[in-house]
C-alpha positions as CSV (number, residue, x, y, z in Angstrom):
1,M,72.7,98.5,86.9
2,I,75.4,96.3,88.4
3,E,74.2,93.4,90.8
4,A,76.5,94.0,93.7
5,A,74.6,91.4,95.8
6,E,75.1,88.7,93.2
7,L,78.8,89.3,92.9
8,L,79.3,89.3,96.7
9,K,77.4,85.8,96.6
10,K,79.6,84.5,93.8
11,L,82.7,85.7,95.8
12,R,81.7,83.9,98.9
13,E,81.0,80.8,97.0
14,Q,84.3,80.7,95.0
15,K,86.6,82.1,97.8
16,P,89.2,83.4,95.5
17,L,92.8,83.5,96.7
18,V,94.1,87.2,96.7
19,H,97.9,87.6,96.6
20,H,99.1,90.8,98.3
21,I,102.5,92.6,98.0
22,T,101.3,95.3,100.2
23,N,101.8,98.1,102.8
24,W,103.4,97.0,106.1
25,V,101.4,99.6,108.1
26,T,98.0,98.0,107.0
27,I,98.8,94.3,106.1
28,Y,97.1,92.9,109.1
29,D,93.9,94.8,108.3
30,C,94.0,93.9,104.6
31,A,94.3,90.2,105.4
32,N,91.4,90.4,107.8
33,I,89.0,92.4,105.3
34,V,89.6,89.9,102.6
35,R,88.8,87.0,105.0
36,A,85.8,88.9,106.3
37,I,84.3,89.5,102.8
38,G,84.6,85.9,101.9
39,A,87.8,85.5,99.9
40,L,91.4,84.1,101.2
41,P,94.4,86.5,101.6
42,V,97.9,85.6,101.2
43,M,100.8,88.0,101.9
44,A,104.0,86.9,100.1
45,H,106.8,89.6,99.5
46,A,109.9,87.7,99.0
47,K,111.3,87.7,95.5
48,E,112.0,84.1,95.7
49,E,108.3,83.0,96.0
50,A,106.5,86.2,94.7
51,A,105.9,84.8,91.1
52,D,105.1,81.3,92.4
53,M,102.5,82.7,94.7
54,A,100.9,84.7,91.8
55,K,100.6,81.6,89.7
56,I,98.2,80.0,92.2
57,A,96.3,83.2,93.1
58,N,93.1,84.6,91.5
59,A,94.0,88.2,91.8
60,L,97.1,90.3,92.8
61,V,97.3,93.4,94.8
62,L,100.5,95.7,94.5
63,N,100.4,98.4,97.2
64,I,103.3,100.8,97.3
65,G,102.6,102.4,100.7
66,T,105.7,101.2,102.4
67,L,107.9,101.4,99.1
68,T,111.4,99.9,99.0
69,I,113.3,98.9,95.9
70,E,113.4,95.4,96.8
71,L,109.6,95.4,97.2
72,I,109.2,96.7,93.7
73,E,111.3,93.9,92.3
74,S,109.0,91.4,94.0
75,M,106.0,93.2,92.5
76,K,107.4,93.0,89.0
77,L,108.1,89.2,89.4
78,A,104.6,88.6,90.7
79,G,103.0,91.0,88.1
80,K,104.6,89.1,85.2
81,A,103.5,85.9,86.4
82,A,100.0,87.4,86.9
83,N,100.0,88.8,83.4
84,E,100.9,85.3,82.0
85,K,98.2,83.7,84.0
86,G,95.6,86.2,83.1
87,I,94.6,87.2,86.6
88,P,93.9,90.9,87.5
89,I,96.5,93.0,89.0
90,I,95.3,96.0,91.2
91,L,97.7,98.8,91.8
92,D,97.2,101.0,94.8
93,A,99.2,104.1,94.1
94,V,99.7,105.2,97.8
95,G,101.7,108.4,98.0
96,V,102.2,109.0,94.3
97,G,102.7,112.7,94.0
98,A,104.7,113.1,97.2
99,T,108.1,111.9,96.2
100,K,110.1,111.3,93.1
101,L,110.7,107.7,94.1
102,R,107.1,106.9,94.4
103,D,106.3,108.5,91.2
104,D,109.2,106.8,89.3
105,K,108.3,103.3,90.7
106,A,104.7,103.6,90.1
107,F,105.2,104.5,86.4
108,E,107.7,101.8,86.2
109,L,104.9,99.2,87.2
110,L,102.4,100.8,84.9
111,N,104.9,100.7,81.9
112,E,106.3,97.0,82.6
113,L,103.0,95.3,83.6
114,K,99.4,95.2,82.4
115,I,97.7,96.7,85.4
116,D,94.1,96.0,85.3
117,I,92.7,98.4,88.1
118,I,94.6,101.5,89.2
119,K,93.4,103.0,92.4
120,G,94.2,106.0,94.4
121,N,92.9,109.2,96.0
122,S,92.2,112.3,93.6
123,S,95.8,113.6,93.8
124,E,97.5,110.2,93.4
125,I,95.5,109.5,90.1
126,A,95.7,113.0,88.9
127,K,99.5,112.6,89.2
128,L,99.6,109.4,87.1
129,A,97.4,111.1,84.7
130,G,100.0,114.0,84.0
131,E,98.3,116.7,86.3
132,N,100.7,119.1,88.1
133,V,99.7,118.1,91.8
134,Q,101.4,117.1,94.9
135,T,100.2,114.6,97.5
136,K,100.4,115.5,101.0
137,G,102.2,112.2,102.3
138,V,99.4,109.8,101.6
139,E,96.6,112.3,101.9
140,A,94.8,113.8,98.8
141,T,95.2,117.3,97.9
142,K,93.0,119.5,95.8
143,V,92.9,118.8,92.1
144,E,91.7,121.5,89.9
145,A,90.8,119.4,86.9
146,N,87.6,117.6,86.6
147,L,88.1,114.2,88.2
148,I,85.9,112.1,85.9
149,D,87.7,113.4,83.1
150,V,91.3,112.8,84.7
151,A,90.2,109.2,85.5
152,K,88.9,108.5,82.0
153,K,92.2,109.9,80.5
154,L,94.3,107.5,82.6
155,A,91.9,104.6,81.9
156,N,92.1,105.2,78.2
157,E,95.9,105.7,78.2
158,K,96.6,102.5,80.1
159,N,93.7,100.4,79.0
160,S,92.7,99.9,82.7
161,T,89.9,100.5,85.1
162,V,90.6,103.6,87.3
163,V,89.3,104.2,90.6
164,I,89.4,107.4,92.6
165,T,88.2,107.1,96.2
166,G,86.9,109.9,98.1
167,K,83.5,111.3,99.4
168,E,82.1,109.9,96.1
169,D,84.1,107.1,94.5
170,I,84.7,107.3,90.8
171,I,85.1,104.2,88.8
172,T,85.7,104.2,85.0
173,N,87.2,102.0,82.3
174,S,86.9,105.2,79.9
175,K,83.8,103.7,78.5
176,E,81.7,103.1,81.4
177,T,81.7,105.4,84.4
178,Y,80.0,104.7,87.9
179,L,79.8,107.1,90.8
180,C,79.5,105.3,94.2
181,K,78.0,107.4,97.1
182,N,78.0,104.9,99.7
183,G,80.1,105.3,102.8
184,H,80.6,107.2,106.1
185,E,82.9,110.0,107.2
186,M,84.3,107.6,109.9
187,M,85.8,105.5,107.3
188,S,88.5,108.2,106.7
189,K,89.2,108.6,110.4
190,F,91.4,105.4,110.8
191,V,94.5,104.4,109.1
192,G,94.1,101.5,106.5
193,S,90.7,102.0,105.2
194,G,92.0,103.0,101.7
195,C,94.3,99.8,101.6
196,M,91.4,97.7,102.8
197,A,89.2,99.0,99.9
198,T,91.9,98.0,97.4
199,S,91.8,94.4,98.9
200,V,88.0,94.2,98.6
201,I,88.3,95.5,95.0
202,A,90.7,92.7,94.3
203,S,88.5,90.1,95.9
204,F,85.6,91.1,93.5
205,A,87.9,91.4,90.5
206,A,89.0,87.8,91.2
207,V,85.4,86.6,90.2
208,E,84.4,89.2,87.7
209,K,86.2,90.1,84.5
210,D,84.3,93.4,84.0
211,Y,86.7,95.2,86.4
212,A,84.7,98.4,86.3
213,K,81.6,96.4,87.4
214,A,83.9,94.6,90.0
215,A,85.3,97.7,91.6
216,A,82.0,99.5,91.8
217,S,80.3,96.4,93.5
218,A,83.2,96.1,96.0
219,L,83.1,99.8,96.8
220,V,79.1,99.7,97.3
221,C,79.7,96.8,99.7
222,F,82.6,98.4,101.5
223,G,80.6,101.7,101.8
224,I,77.5,100.1,103.1
225,A,79.5,98.3,105.7
226,G,80.9,101.5,106.7
227,E,77.5,103.1,107.1
228,L,76.1,100.3,109.0
229,A,79.1,100.2,111.5
230,A,78.5,103.9,112.4
231,R,75.1,103.2,113.9
232,R,76.7,101.4,116.9
233,A,80.2,103.0,117.2
234,S,81.3,105.3,119.9
235,G,84.6,106.2,118.5
236,I,87.3,105.1,116.1
237,G,88.1,101.7,118.0
238,T,84.5,100.5,118.2
239,Y,83.8,101.7,114.6
240,K,86.7,99.8,113.2
241,E,85.6,96.6,115.0
242,A,82.0,97.2,114.0
243,F,83.2,97.7,110.4
244,F,84.7,94.2,110.2
245,D,81.5,92.6,111.9
246,E,79.3,94.4,109.3
247,I,81.2,93.4,106.1
248,F,81.2,89.8,107.4
249,N,77.5,89.9,108.0
250,L,76.5,92.0,104.9
251,D,73.6,90.5,103.0
252,E,71.5,91.0,100.0
253,S,69.0,93.0,101.7
254,D,71.4,95.4,103.2
255,I,72.8,96.0,99.7
256,K,69.6,96.4,97.9
257,E,68.2,98.8,100.5
258,R,71.3,101.0,100.7
259,I,73.0,100.9,97.4
260,K,73.9,104.4,96.1
261,L,75.3,104.0,92.6
262,E,75.1,106.0,89.6
263,K,76.1,105.2,86.0
264,K,77.3,108.4,84.3
């Protein structure tokens, strides 16, 4: 089984730089969650510097939540630089399945870049895997197919690690599959938790080349922080505040006591 606590310690010691070209709605929260977990965030969207920033980073997040054509061009430039350097690229396929533009641009990124981790909700990943589904804005809709099979299919096709977030998170590289059952329902009640999870995954991937192991460890830590935050929150505002505190203060004993991870 993975050692999430050891990876968290490694992350905090190395303080990797995580470059984001990301969602304008959640950019502030993504920067803060990376800092809280122990890594260093940078948000550089301009095409004039995107590649240069990727060259000095340890991981790259591409999040299409607030998609524009110009942003995709910056993503491609940064992505090619990241591929050349050999650092992981994490694609958050926000809203794929909702519009043709999102679908087309997500497939462009997957076809033109080596994406190491593809992350989304059930319908976003199912759409990328070729299923006939539609996403409701950025919210998941029901997928009839077996989600583990869907994730494995996409992982195998793209030679990537695939993450489906939900009540139970699925993480697979087609050979190894994990189910993470940590988390709390309050995590889905505020805007940005999915984007924040992607940033935490990238932080772990920056220090661990087994990307399935990295993503599973990240989601364990993210979910445990969510559980701990719920103990002292009275609503969404206090919950989100408590969540940042808990992920900042997360320690080995919390992880070992609360980890709910299965290897399939």
